[in-house]
N, C-alpha and C positions, 0 to 999 in steps of 0.2 A: 504493500500500500504506500502511496506517495505521501509527502509531508502535508500536514494539515495547512490549509490556505483560508483566508478570511473570505474569498470567494465562496467557499463552502457555506458558510453563514449566510452571506447576503444574498446568495441564489436560493436559499431554502426560506420561503415565505413564513413558515412555522416558527422560525427564529426571530422575527421581526420583534423588537422592544425587550429583548432579553439582555442579560449582561454577558458579553462575549469576550471581555478582555480585562485585566488588569494590569497595573504598572507599579513598581517599587523604585523610585527615583531618589537619589542621593547623590551627596558629593564624592563619595569613594565607591564606584560600582562595582569595582573588585571585591571590597570588603562584604558588601551585600550578596554577590554572588556566593562568596565563601559561607557566609552566614546561613543562606537558605540552602545550599548544598548540603552542608552538614545538618541543618535542623530538619529538612523535608526531604533530602536527597534530590532535589532539583537539579537536573543538568541544563546549564544555561551558558554555553560558551559565547564571549563577546564576539561582535561582529555582525549581528543582524541588522537588516535595513531598518532605517528609522529616519524621520523627520528631524533635522539639526535643531529645530525649536524645543523638541522633546528631550534630546539626549545627544551627547558626543557619539557621532556616528560609529567609531571604533569601540565604543563603550557599552553599546546596547545588546541585551540578551534577549531571545524569545523563549518563552516557557510553552511548549505545545501541549494542548490537552491529551489526556489518555484517549486511545482509540474508543469511540462510542460513548464518550463522557456526556452525561446529561446537562442541560442547562442548569445554571445556578438558580436557586430560588432568593427570594428578596425579602425584606421587610422595611417597614417605614413606622417609624415612633418616636418615642422621647416624651418630652413634656416640661413642666416647670423643674428647674434644676439639673435638666441635661444639657451637656455642651455639644453644639453642632459637630457631627463629623461623618464622614464616609468610612465604611471598614467593609472588608472583605473576611471570609473565614475559610480556614483550611481544616478539612475534616482529618481527624487523628484519632488512634485507639485508645489513647489514655492522655486527657488534657494535662493533668498534674504533671506527668513525667516530661511531657513535650515542653510545658512552660518552663520546668526546671532547667532543661536542655537550653531552651532560648536564653534564660538568664545567664547560664556558664558561658554562653556564645557573645554574651554583651547586651543583651536585651534587657529592657526595663518592664517590670509588670505593671499594668494599668489597671486591670481588672483581675483579682484572683479567681481561681475556678468558681463558678456558680452554678446551681443546679435549678434547671428549669423543670419543674415537677409535671406540668402540663404537656411539655414536649419529650419529657424523658430524655434529656441531653444535658450535658455539660458545656459551658462555654468560659472562656478567659481572653483577656485582651493583653497585649503587649506592644512596646515601641521598639522597632529594630534599630540596629546602630545608627541608622540615619534620620531616626525619629519617626518613621511611619508607624501609623497605628494598623495593627493586624490582629485578627481574632483566630481563635482555634476552637473547634468544637468536635465532641466525641459523645459515645453513649454514656448514660448516666449508670 
């Protein structure tokens, strides 16, 4: 099977209005690549095509989705006392273990593991070494 292309998404009308991409941008892309490679096993060598207004072209990486990966679900919420933010979640087997590893690799915990009883899921948030807010989610 060939490499995944955005054309695969844009040509599929069922994919309209779904989240199809995320980016983690920071002043030290090599450090971010190493961080996410060690934390999630993401293979993202530098040199992928990118607009110069998004990243230095020689420093941009592309993380292809797994074959037959489903689209991401989303949520809208907040309320009084909540800071505005956008976040994506990475699915993991054990939230507390991955959060601990993230800290060892230089992340800062923003939200320690929280159990969502109604969804039977545990979530946590951290800031990566560049300050990007990232969520992890796993089974309760």
